[in-house]
Every structure is written in structure tokens, then in C-alpha cells.
NUDOLO-312308 format. One record per residue (C-alpha): residue in one letter; residue number from 1; x, y, z. Coordinates in nm, 2 decimals. Layout:
residues N
@resn: A	resi: NUM	east: X	north: Y	up: Z
...
end
This chain:
residues 349
@resn: X	resi: 1	east: -1.28	north: 3.28	up: -1.04
@resn: X	resi: 2	east: -1.53	north: 2.99	up: -1.01
@resn: X	resi: 3	east: -1.51	north: 2.69	up: -1.23
@resn: X	resi: 4	east: -1.78	north: 2.45	up: -1.32
@resn: X	resi: 5	east: -1.73	north: 2.10	up: -1.17
@resn: X	resi: 6	east: -1.83	north: 1.75	up: -1.26
@resn: X	resi: 7	east: -1.91	north: 1.50	up: -1.00
@resn: X	resi: 8	east: -1.70	north: 1.19	up: -0.99
@resn: X	resi: 9	east: -1.86	north: 0.87	up: -0.86
@resn: X	resi: 10	east: -1.67	north: 0.57	up: -0.75
@resn: X	resi: 11	east: -1.81	north: 0.24	up: -0.62
@resn: X	resi: 12	east: -1.72	north: 0.05	up: -0.31
@resn: X	resi: 13	east: -1.82	north: -0.32	up: -0.34
@resn: X	resi: 14	east: -2.09	north: -0.22	up: -0.59
@resn: X	resi: 15	east: -2.21	north: 0.05	up: -0.35
@resn: X	resi: 16	east: -2.15	north: 0.42	up: -0.40
@resn: X	resi: 17	east: -2.06	north: 0.74	up: -0.24
@resn: X	resi: 18	east: -2.00	north: 1.07	up: -0.43
@resn: X	resi: 19	east: -1.72	north: 1.31	up: -0.38
@resn: X	resi: 20	east: -1.67	north: 1.65	up: -0.56
@resn: X	resi: 21	east: -1.45	north: 1.95	up: -0.52
@resn: X	resi: 22	east: -1.51	north: 2.30	up: -0.64
@resn: X	resi: 23	east: -1.30	north: 2.62	up: -0.66
@resn: X	resi: 24	east: -1.44	north: 2.90	up: -0.44
@resn: X	resi: 25	east: -1.18	north: 3.18	up: -0.47
@resn: X	resi: 26	east: -0.83	north: 3.13	up: -0.59
@resn: X	resi: 27	east: -0.68	north: 2.87	up: -0.35
@resn: X	resi: 28	east: -1.00	north: 2.83	up: -0.15
@resn: X	resi: 29	east: -1.19	north: 2.52	up: -0.23
@resn: X	resi: 30	east: -1.50	north: 2.33	up: -0.13
@resn: X	resi: 31	east: -1.53	north: 1.95	up: -0.08
@resn: X	resi: 32	east: -1.86	north: 1.77	up: -0.08
@resn: X	resi: 33	east: -1.91	north: 1.41	up: 0.02
@resn: X	resi: 34	east: -2.25	north: 1.24	up: -0.03
@resn: X	resi: 35	east: -2.37	north: 0.90	up: 0.08
@resn: X	resi: 36	east: -2.56	north: 0.78	up: -0.22
@resn: X	resi: 37	east: -2.63	north: 0.43	up: -0.08
@resn: X	resi: 38	east: -2.94	north: 0.32	up: 0.11
@resn: X	resi: 39	east: -2.75	north: 0.24	up: 0.42
@resn: X	resi: 40	east: -2.54	north: 0.45	up: 0.66
@resn: X	resi: 41	east: -2.16	north: 0.46	up: 0.59
@resn: X	resi: 42	east: -1.90	north: 0.54	up: 0.85
@resn: X	resi: 43	east: -1.55	north: 0.65	up: 0.78
@resn: X	resi: 44	east: -1.24	north: 0.76	up: 0.97
@resn: X	resi: 45	east: -1.17	north: 1.12	up: 0.89
@resn: X	resi: 46	east: -0.79	north: 1.06	up: 0.89
@resn: X	resi: 47	east: -0.64	north: 1.12	up: 0.55
@resn: X	resi: 48	east: -0.96	north: 1.29	up: 0.43
@resn: X	resi: 49	east: -1.05	north: 1.65	up: 0.38
@resn: X	resi: 50	east: -1.26	north: 1.64	up: 0.69
@resn: X	resi: 51	east: -0.96	north: 1.59	up: 0.92
@resn: X	resi: 52	east: -0.88	north: 1.96	up: 0.90
@resn: X	resi: 53	east: -0.74	north: 2.25	up: 1.08
@resn: X	resi: 54	east: -0.75	north: 2.61	up: 1.00
@resn: X	resi: 55	east: -0.37	north: 2.62	up: 1.04
@resn: X	resi: 56	east: -0.23	north: 2.30	up: 0.89
@resn: X	resi: 57	east: -0.32	north: 2.01	up: 0.67
@resn: X	resi: 58	east: -0.29	north: 1.66	up: 0.83
@resn: X	resi: 59	east: -0.25	north: 1.46	up: 0.51
@resn: X	resi: 60	east: -0.13	north: 1.51	up: 0.15
@resn: X	resi: 61	east: -0.47	north: 1.49	up: -0.01
@resn: X	resi: 62	east: -0.43	north: 1.63	up: -0.36
@resn: X	resi: 63	east: -0.24	north: 1.57	up: -0.68
@resn: X	resi: 64	east: -0.14	north: 1.89	up: -0.87
@resn: X	resi: 65	east: 0.02	north: 2.00	up: -1.19
@resn: X	resi: 66	east: 0.04	north: 2.32	up: -1.39
@resn: X	resi: 67	east: 0.10	north: 2.37	up: -1.76
@resn: X	resi: 68	east: 0.48	north: 2.37	up: -1.71
@resn: X	resi: 69	east: 0.49	north: 2.07	up: -1.48
@resn: X	resi: 70	east: 0.54	north: 2.26	up: -1.16
@resn: X	resi: 71	east: 0.43	north: 2.06	up: -0.86
@resn: X	resi: 72	east: 0.35	north: 2.22	up: -0.52
@resn: X	resi: 73	east: 0.54	north: 2.09	up: -0.21
@resn: X	resi: 74	east: 0.33	north: 1.95	up: 0.07
@resn: X	resi: 75	east: 0.40	north: 2.16	up: 0.38
@resn: X	resi: 76	east: 0.14	north: 2.01	up: 0.61
@resn: X	resi: 77	east: 0.21	north: 1.74	up: 0.88
@resn: X	resi: 78	east: 0.21	north: 1.37	up: 0.90
@resn: X	resi: 79	east: 0.12	north: 1.24	up: 1.25
@resn: X	resi: 80	east: 0.10	north: 0.91	up: 1.43
@resn: X	resi: 81	east: -0.22	north: 0.89	up: 1.63
@resn: X	resi: 82	east: -0.48	north: 0.67	up: 1.80
@resn: X	resi: 83	east: -0.85	north: 0.69	up: 1.72
@resn: X	resi: 84	east: -1.11	north: 0.86	up: 1.93
@resn: X	resi: 85	east: -1.49	north: 0.87	up: 1.87
@resn: X	resi: 86	east: -1.43	north: 1.21	up: 1.71
@resn: X	resi: 87	east: -1.22	north: 1.04	up: 1.44
@resn: X	resi: 88	east: -1.53	north: 0.89	up: 1.28
@resn: X	resi: 89	east: -1.82	north: 1.03	up: 1.08
@resn: X	resi: 90	east: -2.14	north: 0.85	up: 1.00
@resn: X	resi: 91	east: -2.34	north: 0.96	up: 0.70
@resn: X	resi: 92	east: -2.70	north: 0.85	up: 0.67
@resn: X	resi: 93	east: -2.84	north: 0.76	up: 0.33
@resn: X	resi: 94	east: -2.82	north: 1.06	up: 0.09
@resn: X	resi: 95	east: -2.67	north: 1.28	up: 0.37
@resn: X	resi: 96	east: -2.41	north: 1.53	up: 0.25
@resn: X	resi: 97	east: -2.12	north: 1.68	up: 0.44
@resn: X	resi: 98	east: -1.92	north: 1.97	up: 0.32
@resn: X	resi: 99	east: -1.59	north: 2.14	up: 0.42
@resn: X	resi: 100	east: -1.38	north: 2.43	up: 0.29
@resn: X	resi: 101	east: -1.00	north: 2.43	up: 0.27
@resn: X	resi: 102	east: -0.73	north: 2.68	up: 0.19
@resn: X	resi: 103	east: -0.48	north: 2.50	up: -0.02
@resn: X	resi: 104	east: -0.19	north: 2.73	up: 0.10
@resn: X	resi: 105	east: -0.23	north: 2.57	up: 0.45
@resn: X	resi: 106	east: -0.11	north: 2.24	up: 0.30
@resn: X	resi: 107	east: 0.10	north: 2.33	up: -0.01
@resn: X	resi: 108	east: 0.37	north: 2.57	up: -0.12
@resn: X	resi: 109	east: 0.32	north: 2.67	up: -0.48
@resn: X	resi: 110	east: 0.64	north: 2.73	up: -0.66
@resn: X	resi: 111	east: 0.52	north: 2.95	up: -0.94
@resn: X	resi: 112	east: 0.24	north: 3.19	up: -1.04
@resn: X	resi: 113	east: 0.03	north: 2.97	up: -1.26
@resn: X	resi: 114	east: -0.30	north: 2.79	up: -1.31
@resn: X	resi: 115	east: -0.29	north: 2.45	up: -1.14
@resn: X	resi: 116	east: -0.51	north: 2.15	up: -1.21
@resn: X	resi: 117	east: -0.57	north: 1.93	up: -0.91
@resn: X	resi: 118	east: -0.79	north: 1.65	up: -0.78
@resn: X	resi: 119	east: -0.85	north: 1.48	up: -0.45
@resn: X	resi: 120	east: -0.65	north: 1.15	up: -0.44
@resn: X	resi: 121	east: -0.63	north: 0.98	up: -0.10
@resn: X	resi: 122	east: -0.73	north: 0.66	up: 0.09
@resn: X	resi: 123	east: -0.97	north: 0.64	up: 0.38
@resn: X	resi: 124	east: -1.09	north: 0.37	up: 0.62
@resn: X	resi: 125	east: -1.46	north: 0.30	up: 0.56
@resn: X	resi: 126	east: -1.73	north: 0.05	up: 0.65
@resn: X	resi: 127	east: -2.10	north: 0.03	up: 0.61
@resn: X	resi: 128	east: -2.33	north: 0.08	up: 0.91
@resn: X	resi: 129	east: -2.32	north: 0.31	up: 1.22
@resn: X	resi: 130	east: -2.08	north: 0.32	up: 1.52
@resn: X	resi: 131	east: -2.31	north: 0.50	up: 1.75
@resn: X	resi: 132	east: -2.37	north: 0.30	up: 2.07
@resn: X	resi: 133	east: -2.09	north: 0.06	up: 1.99
@resn: X	resi: 134	east: -1.82	north: 0.24	up: 2.17
@resn: X	resi: 135	east: -1.49	north: 0.31	up: 2.00
@resn: X	resi: 136	east: -1.47	north: 0.10	up: 1.68
@resn: X	resi: 137	east: -1.15	north: -0.09	up: 1.60
@resn: X	resi: 138	east: -0.97	north: 0.03	up: 1.29
@resn: X	resi: 139	east: -0.93	north: -0.33	up: 1.18
@resn: X	resi: 140	east: -1.31	north: -0.34	up: 1.11
@resn: X	resi: 141	east: -1.27	north: -0.08	up: 0.84
@resn: X	resi: 142	east: -1.15	north: -0.13	up: 0.48
@resn: X	resi: 143	east: -0.91	north: 0.11	up: 0.30
@resn: X	resi: 144	east: -1.10	north: 0.27	up: 0.01
@resn: X	resi: 145	east: -1.00	north: 0.54	up: -0.24
@resn: X	resi: 146	east: -1.14	north: 0.89	up: -0.20
@resn: X	resi: 147	east: -1.10	north: 1.06	up: -0.54
@resn: X	resi: 148	east: -1.28	north: 1.34	up: -0.71
@resn: X	resi: 149	east: -1.32	north: 1.54	up: -1.03
@resn: X	resi: 150	east: -1.04	north: 1.77	up: -1.14
@resn: X	resi: 151	east: -1.06	north: 2.15	up: -1.08
@resn: X	resi: 152	east: -0.84	north: 2.44	up: -1.17
@resn: X	resi: 153	east: -0.72	north: 2.71	up: -0.94
@resn: X	resi: 154	east: -0.52	north: 3.03	up: -1.02
@resn: X	resi: 155	east: -0.23	north: 3.10	up: -0.79
@resn: X	resi: 156	east: -0.15	north: 3.48	up: -0.83
@resn: X	resi: 157	east: 0.14	north: 3.50	up: -0.58
@resn: X	resi: 158	east: 0.42	north: 3.29	up: -0.46
@resn: X	resi: 159	east: 0.43	north: 3.29	up: -0.08
@resn: X	resi: 160	east: 0.76	north: 3.28	up: 0.12
@resn: X	resi: 161	east: 0.90	north: 2.93	up: 0.18
@resn: X	resi: 162	east: 0.87	north: 2.79	up: 0.53
@resn: X	resi: 163	east: 1.18	north: 2.84	up: 0.74
@resn: X	resi: 164	east: 1.27	north: 2.47	up: 0.74
@resn: X	resi: 165	east: 1.32	north: 2.47	up: 0.37
@resn: X	resi: 166	east: 1.67	north: 2.59	up: 0.46
@resn: X	resi: 167	east: 1.96	north: 2.35	up: 0.49
@resn: X	resi: 168	east: 1.99	north: 2.17	up: 0.82
@resn: X	resi: 169	east: 2.28	north: 2.34	up: 1.01
@resn: X	resi: 170	east: 2.34	north: 2.02	up: 1.20
@resn: X	resi: 171	east: 2.36	north: 1.80	up: 0.89
@resn: X	resi: 172	east: 2.65	north: 1.56	up: 0.91
@resn: X	resi: 173	east: 2.69	north: 1.60	up: 1.28
@resn: X	resi: 174	east: 2.63	north: 1.29	up: 1.49
@resn: X	resi: 175	east: 2.44	north: 1.33	up: 1.81
@resn: X	resi: 176	east: 2.09	north: 1.19	up: 1.80
@resn: X	resi: 177	east: 1.79	north: 1.37	up: 1.95
@resn: X	resi: 178	east: 1.83	north: 1.72	up: 2.09
@resn: X	resi: 179	east: 1.54	north: 1.80	up: 2.32
@resn: X	resi: 180	east: 1.43	north: 2.16	up: 2.31
@resn: X	resi: 181	east: 1.39	north: 2.38	up: 2.62
@resn: X	resi: 182	east: 1.01	north: 2.31	up: 2.63
@resn: X	resi: 183	east: 1.09	north: 1.95	up: 2.73
@resn: X	resi: 184	east: 1.10	north: 1.88	up: 3.10
@resn: X	resi: 185	east: 1.47	north: 1.89	up: 3.20
@resn: X	resi: 186	east: 1.44	north: 1.56	up: 3.39
@resn: X	resi: 187	east: 1.21	north: 1.28	up: 3.29
@resn: X	resi: 188	east: 1.12	north: 1.39	up: 2.94
@resn: X	resi: 189	east: 1.48	north: 1.46	up: 2.83
@resn: X	resi: 190	east: 1.59	north: 1.13	up: 2.97
@resn: X	resi: 191	east: 1.32	north: 0.94	up: 2.79
@resn: X	resi: 192	east: 1.38	north: 1.12	up: 2.46
@resn: X	resi: 193	east: 1.75	north: 1.04	up: 2.48
@resn: X	resi: 194	east: 1.69	north: 0.68	up: 2.57
@resn: X	resi: 195	east: 1.43	north: 0.64	up: 2.30
@resn: X	resi: 196	east: 1.66	north: 0.80	up: 2.04
@resn: X	resi: 197	east: 1.94	north: 0.56	up: 2.12
@resn: X	resi: 198	east: 1.70	north: 0.26	up: 2.12
@resn: X	resi: 199	east: 1.56	north: 0.37	up: 1.78
@resn: X	resi: 200	east: 1.90	north: 0.35	up: 1.63
@resn: X	resi: 201	east: 1.98	north: 0.01	up: 1.76
@resn: X	resi: 202	east: 1.63	north: -0.12	up: 1.66
@resn: X	resi: 203	east: 1.67	north: 0.00	up: 1.31
@resn: X	resi: 204	east: 2.02	north: -0.14	up: 1.28
@resn: X	resi: 205	east: 1.89	north: -0.47	up: 1.40
@resn: X	resi: 206	east: 1.61	north: -0.46	up: 1.15
@resn: X	resi: 207	east: 1.85	north: -0.39	up: 0.86
@resn: X	resi: 208	east: 2.09	north: -0.66	up: 0.97
@resn: X	resi: 209	east: 1.80	north: -0.91	up: 0.97
@resn: X	resi: 210	east: 1.76	north: -0.85	up: 0.59
@resn: X	resi: 211	east: 2.07	north: -0.97	up: 0.39
@resn: X	resi: 212	east: 2.17	north: -0.76	up: 0.09
@resn: X	resi: 213	east: 2.10	north: -0.89	up: -0.26
@resn: X	resi: 214	east: 1.79	north: -1.06	up: -0.37
@resn: X	resi: 215	east: 1.48	north: -1.07	up: -0.16
@resn: X	resi: 216	east: 1.47	north: -1.34	up: 0.11
@resn: X	resi: 217	east: 1.12	north: -1.43	up: 0.23
@resn: X	resi: 218	east: 1.21	north: -1.42	up: 0.60
@resn: X	resi: 219	east: 0.92	north: -1.42	up: 0.85
@resn: X	resi: 220	east: 0.97	north: -1.06	up: 0.97
@resn: X	resi: 221	east: 0.99	north: -0.93	up: 0.62
@resn: X	resi: 222	east: 0.68	north: -1.11	up: 0.49
@resn: X	resi: 223	east: 0.48	north: -1.02	up: 0.80
@resn: X	resi: 224	east: 0.53	north: -0.65	up: 0.76
@resn: X	resi: 225	east: 0.62	north: -0.59	up: 0.40
@resn: X	resi: 226	east: 0.45	north: -0.88	up: 0.21
@resn: X	resi: 227	east: 0.55	north: -1.12	up: -0.06
@resn: X	resi: 228	east: 0.91	north: -1.11	up: -0.19
@resn: X	resi: 229	east: 1.00	north: -0.88	up: -0.48
@resn: X	resi: 230	east: 1.35	north: -0.75	up: -0.53
@resn: X	resi: 231	east: 1.24	north: -0.40	up: -0.60
@resn: X	resi: 232	east: 1.03	north: -0.37	up: -0.28
@resn: X	resi: 233	east: 1.30	north: -0.55	up: -0.08
@resn: X	resi: 234	east: 1.55	north: -0.30	up: -0.19
@resn: X	resi: 235	east: 1.31	north: -0.02	up: -0.10
@resn: X	resi: 236	east: 1.28	north: -0.15	up: 0.26
@resn: X	resi: 237	east: 1.66	north: -0.20	up: 0.30
@resn: X	resi: 238	east: 1.73	north: 0.15	up: 0.16
@resn: X	resi: 239	east: 1.47	north: 0.30	up: 0.39
@resn: X	resi: 240	east: 1.61	north: 0.13	up: 0.70
@resn: X	resi: 241	east: 1.96	north: 0.24	up: 0.60
@resn: X	resi: 242	east: 1.85	north: 0.61	up: 0.55
@resn: X	resi: 243	east: 1.66	north: 0.60	up: 0.87
@resn: X	resi: 244	east: 1.97	north: 0.49	up: 1.07
@resn: X	resi: 245	east: 2.16	north: 0.78	up: 0.92
@resn: X	resi: 246	east: 1.88	north: 1.03	up: 1.00
@resn: X	resi: 247	east: 1.85	north: 0.90	up: 1.36
@resn: X	resi: 248	east: 2.22	north: 0.93	up: 1.42
@resn: X	resi: 249	east: 2.24	north: 1.29	up: 1.32
@resn: X	resi: 250	east: 2.14	north: 1.57	up: 1.56
@resn: X	resi: 251	east: 1.77	north: 1.64	up: 1.53
@resn: X	resi: 252	east: 1.55	north: 1.87	up: 1.75
@resn: X	resi: 253	east: 1.27	north: 1.71	up: 1.95
@resn: X	resi: 254	east: 0.99	north: 1.96	up: 2.05
@resn: X	resi: 255	east: 0.77	north: 1.87	up: 2.34
@resn: X	resi: 256	east: 0.51	north: 2.15	up: 2.29
@resn: X	resi: 257	east: 0.41	north: 2.12	up: 1.92
@resn: X	resi: 258	east: 0.12	north: 2.35	up: 1.84
@resn: X	resi: 259	east: -0.05	north: 2.08	up: 1.63
@resn: X	resi: 260	east: -0.04	north: 1.82	up: 1.91
@resn: X	resi: 261	east: -0.37	north: 1.67	up: 2.02
@resn: X	resi: 262	east: -0.46	north: 1.44	up: 2.30
@resn: X	resi: 263	east: -0.46	north: 1.13	up: 2.07
@resn: X	resi: 264	east: -0.13	north: 1.20	up: 1.89
@resn: X	resi: 265	east: 0.20	north: 1.03	up: 1.95
@resn: X	resi: 266	east: 0.41	north: 1.27	up: 1.74
@resn: X	resi: 267	east: 0.42	north: 1.45	up: 1.41
@resn: X	resi: 268	east: 0.66	north: 1.60	up: 1.16
@resn: X	resi: 269	east: 0.66	north: 1.82	up: 0.85
@resn: X	resi: 270	east: 0.79	north: 1.58	up: 0.58
@resn: X	resi: 271	east: 0.95	north: 1.86	up: 0.38
@resn: X	resi: 272	east: 1.14	north: 1.98	up: 0.69
@resn: X	resi: 273	east: 1.51	north: 1.95	up: 0.62
@resn: X	resi: 274	east: 1.59	north: 2.02	up: 0.99
@resn: X	resi: 275	east: 1.41	north: 1.70	up: 1.09
@resn: X	resi: 276	east: 1.22	north: 1.84	up: 1.39
@resn: X	resi: 277	east: 1.01	north: 1.57	up: 1.56
@resn: X	resi: 278	east: 0.72	north: 1.70	up: 1.77
@resn: X	resi: 279	east: 0.63	north: 1.46	up: 2.04
@resn: X	resi: 280	east: 0.28	north: 1.47	up: 2.19
@resn: X	resi: 281	east: 0.07	north: 1.32	up: 2.48
@resn: X	resi: 282	east: 0.05	north: 0.96	up: 2.36
@resn: X	resi: 283	east: 0.43	north: 0.94	up: 2.32
@resn: X	resi: 284	east: 0.47	north: 0.96	up: 2.70
@resn: X	resi: 285	east: 0.23	north: 0.68	up: 2.75
@resn: X	resi: 286	east: 0.42	north: 0.41	up: 2.56
@resn: X	resi: 287	east: 0.74	north: 0.23	up: 2.66
@resn: X	resi: 288	east: 1.09	north: 0.36	up: 2.60
@resn: X	resi: 289	east: 1.25	north: 0.02	up: 2.55
@resn: X	resi: 290	east: 1.31	north: -0.20	up: 2.24
@resn: X	resi: 291	east: 1.14	north: -0.52	up: 2.14
@resn: X	resi: 292	east: 0.80	north: -0.39	up: 2.27
@resn: X	resi: 293	east: 0.52	north: -0.33	up: 2.02
@resn: X	resi: 294	east: 0.40	north: 0.03	up: 2.00
@resn: X	resi: 295	east: 0.70	north: 0.20	up: 2.16
@resn: X	resi: 296	east: 0.87	north: 0.54	up: 2.18
@resn: X	resi: 297	east: 1.17	north: 0.42	up: 1.96
@resn: X	resi: 298	east: 0.92	north: 0.28	up: 1.71
@resn: X	resi: 299	east: 0.74	north: 0.62	up: 1.70
@resn: X	resi: 300	east: 1.07	north: 0.80	up: 1.63
@resn: X	resi: 301	east: 1.14	north: 0.55	up: 1.35
@resn: X	resi: 302	east: 0.79	north: 0.60	up: 1.21
@resn: X	resi: 303	east: 0.84	north: 0.98	up: 1.21
@resn: X	resi: 304	east: 1.19	north: 0.98	up: 1.06
@resn: X	resi: 305	east: 1.08	north: 0.76	up: 0.77
@resn: X	resi: 306	east: 0.83	north: 1.04	up: 0.68
@resn: X	resi: 307	east: 1.10	north: 1.29	up: 0.59
@resn: X	resi: 308	east: 1.12	north: 1.34	up: 0.21
@resn: X	resi: 309	east: 1.50	north: 1.32	up: 0.22
@resn: X	resi: 310	east: 1.49	north: 1.00	up: 0.43
@resn: X	resi: 311	east: 1.22	north: 0.76	up: 0.30
@resn: X	resi: 312	east: 0.92	north: 0.97	up: 0.21
@resn: X	resi: 313	east: 0.68	north: 0.73	up: 0.36
@resn: X	resi: 314	east: 0.31	north: 0.81	up: 0.40
@resn: X	resi: 315	east: 0.04	north: 0.71	up: 0.64
@resn: X	resi: 316	east: -0.16	north: 0.46	up: 0.44
@resn: X	resi: 317	east: -0.29	north: 0.29	up: 0.75
@resn: X	resi: 318	east: -0.23	north: 0.25	up: 1.12
@resn: X	resi: 319	east: -0.22	north: -0.03	up: 1.38
@resn: X	resi: 320	east: -0.07	north: -0.38	up: 1.39
@resn: X	resi: 321	east: -0.37	north: -0.56	up: 1.23
@resn: X	resi: 322	east: -0.42	north: -0.31	up: 0.95
@resn: X	resi: 323	east: -0.04	north: -0.30	up: 0.87
@resn: X	resi: 324	east: -0.03	north: -0.68	up: 0.85
@resn: X	resi: 325	east: -0.33	north: -0.69	up: 0.63
@resn: X	resi: 326	east: -0.18	north: -0.42	up: 0.41
@resn: X	resi: 327	east: 0.14	north: -0.63	up: 0.38
@resn: X	resi: 328	east: -0.06	north: -0.93	up: 0.27
@resn: X	resi: 329	east: -0.30	north: -0.75	up: 0.03
@resn: X	resi: 330	east: -0.09	north: -0.46	up: -0.10
@resn: X	resi: 331	east: 0.29	north: -0.50	up: -0.04
@resn: X	resi: 332	east: 0.36	north: -0.21	up: -0.27
@resn: X	resi: 333	east: 0.18	north: 0.02	up: -0.02
@resn: X	resi: 334	east: 0.32	north: -0.16	up: 0.28
@resn: X	resi: 335	east: 0.68	north: -0.07	up: 0.19
@resn: X	resi: 336	east: 0.58	north: 0.30	up: 0.18
@resn: X	resi: 337	east: 0.37	north: 0.30	up: 0.50
@resn: X	resi: 338	east: 0.54	north: 0.45	up: 0.81
@resn: X	resi: 339	east: 0.36	north: 0.23	up: 1.07
@resn: X	resi: 340	east: 0.49	north: -0.09	up: 0.90
@resn: X	resi: 341	east: 0.84	north: 0.02	up: 0.97
@resn: X	resi: 342	east: 0.75	north: 0.11	up: 1.33
@resn: X	resi: 343	east: 0.61	north: -0.24	up: 1.40
@resn: X	resi: 344	east: 0.88	north: -0.42	up: 1.20
@resn: X	resi: 345	east: 1.15	north: -0.26	up: 1.41
@resn: X	resi: 346	east: 0.95	north: -0.30	up: 1.73
@resn: X	resi: 347	east: 0.93	north: -0.68	up: 1.66
@resn: X	resi: 348	east: 1.31	north: -0.73	up: 1.70
@resn: X	resi: 349	east: 1.36	north: -1.02	up: 1.46
end
């Protein structure tokens, strides 16, 4: 069934681009992005429909609901990564880019129903081109909403749940990281075990730095989580406490994740109750120790905060500068951003 769609236009600093989605066939959809401004715009494809794979979503992009309030579970991945030139797309004035997605690659639908959904994400964008400039710094981009019209899709069959919806057989057992057989039995295993131990101590230190009770505007808190507010302060303390518990339990670490790319540190499936962490090439290029910015322990902390039954963080933005800016401009988002927890615990206050 094909539904008519209305275009939704939003403005960025009084300048516009245009985003629309349309139903193609049941859970297959099309996404269109048009630069309606008279200058080129460049955006990072992360957390947008253009950062796609035929096998898995790399961001939770859509909001859904059916007539009975059923909400699909996001079954894609969240990954920590560094930018490459391929991470950016420049659209010339009035240029259009289109992509097609299969929603079942990112969501498990709990019931046969008609679902209403819309694109609802944040992307890094700036005006102008990056060609010839080399790799642009993420700090030169601004976070902007990428939203769309609403569309309906009819789901006619409930697919099997992913295997990791099952209860974690190791739940409650202390042990820390458990490298899988695809990890090198020497160097990689040793690094994973050391990073796992250091991740626990770094998170414990981060929690101890923040006294219980009302928010205290300590330097480390304000730097990474923004202005004091008791509700947000409690969110941070609860997240750190839950992350310690998660890191102390036995969790698998996979060194050959099928969704690893050359610019990825690690990734997880946030709905995965078994808490598998897939480590990728960049993970091996950063330090194993604590009190070092951008570390292996910080990466493990970042990934564990993503699990829905730990903190349920998202990837609002990446990198030290952007995370500090987020804390200053939008502390409500900072306390839900995984990289802010990574850099807070790496800082060793």
C-alpha cells in the first residue's frame, strides 16, 4: 500500500532544507533530503537515514506508535566511531539525495498493526563544502534536528525476536569481560581484561566524586553534564551506579563483529540482554589505562551505558569539544549521551 505524504520543512538559522519520507511497500520506505537553500550544505551522515547498511540500522531514527500504543523495539546498533571523509555529504543548492530503508532491519514490531511513524533524529550540519579542506572537525558542525512528515505502514507479520532478547545466562555472576574465541589469545585478551578492570575502577571513581543528595556543581560534573539540577544529577549518579554493576558482571567481548568498520571503536545492540560488546579496529589503537582521554576503558563504559537495562544512553554527539558544548548548551541531552560518560570517567576527577 502506498500513502500520500506531505513534505515537512524546518529552518536552520532561517535557512531551510526539506526532508520527507514515503511508504513504498509495507515496511519499505523512501527518504528524501533536499537542500532548498542557495548555498551548499554539508552534514555528517551519522544518526541520519543515509548512514545505512542493508543488514542493520546504525541509529534509532524513527518514532512509532500504533492504535493500541504498541511501540517497536530498536534492534539496530549504537557504535562509537571516528569520522572519515566518507562520513560527510555535501548537497549543492536544490540538490536532492534519496535512500531506501527496510524498517525491519532496525526495529522489531510487537504486533500485526498499522503503525504511524516519523523521522526524528539529530545530525551535525554546517553550511558550505568540505571538498579540498581535508577531514573536517566535528566541532565545526552544529547539531540540528532532522524531522519529517508522518507516514503509516502496515505490518502484516510479527517476525521472530532476536536471540539476545532472551535472559542473560550470566546475569548476577561477577566476572567482567569474557573475550570470545575470535579474540587473539594473547595481546587482545590481555588488553580486554585490563580495560575491563580499569573501566570498573574509573566508573567507581566517577561515582565517588559525586556525593549523593542534591546536585553539587563540581568542576567535573559541570564540564561534562552542565548546570546543576537535582533530576539530572540523579540521572548521572544512577547511570554510573548501573554501569558499575553491568561492568562487574560477566559479559562477552567479540573481536570480529560483522558490523565493524575501519573507523569504529566498538558497538552494541542496546536491546541485547546478554551485553555483548563488539570491539573494532579503533579500539586497539587507543590506550588501555585510566586517566587518559579517549581510552579502551572509556569505550567500554560508553558502550555499557547504551544498554536499555543499564542507562539507555544514545549517541547525541561525539568528541570532547562537542560533548563539552552539549553540556553547556543542552545539559538534558548531555546526561543521556554516551560519549559524555566516556570522557567524564576518562578525566579521573
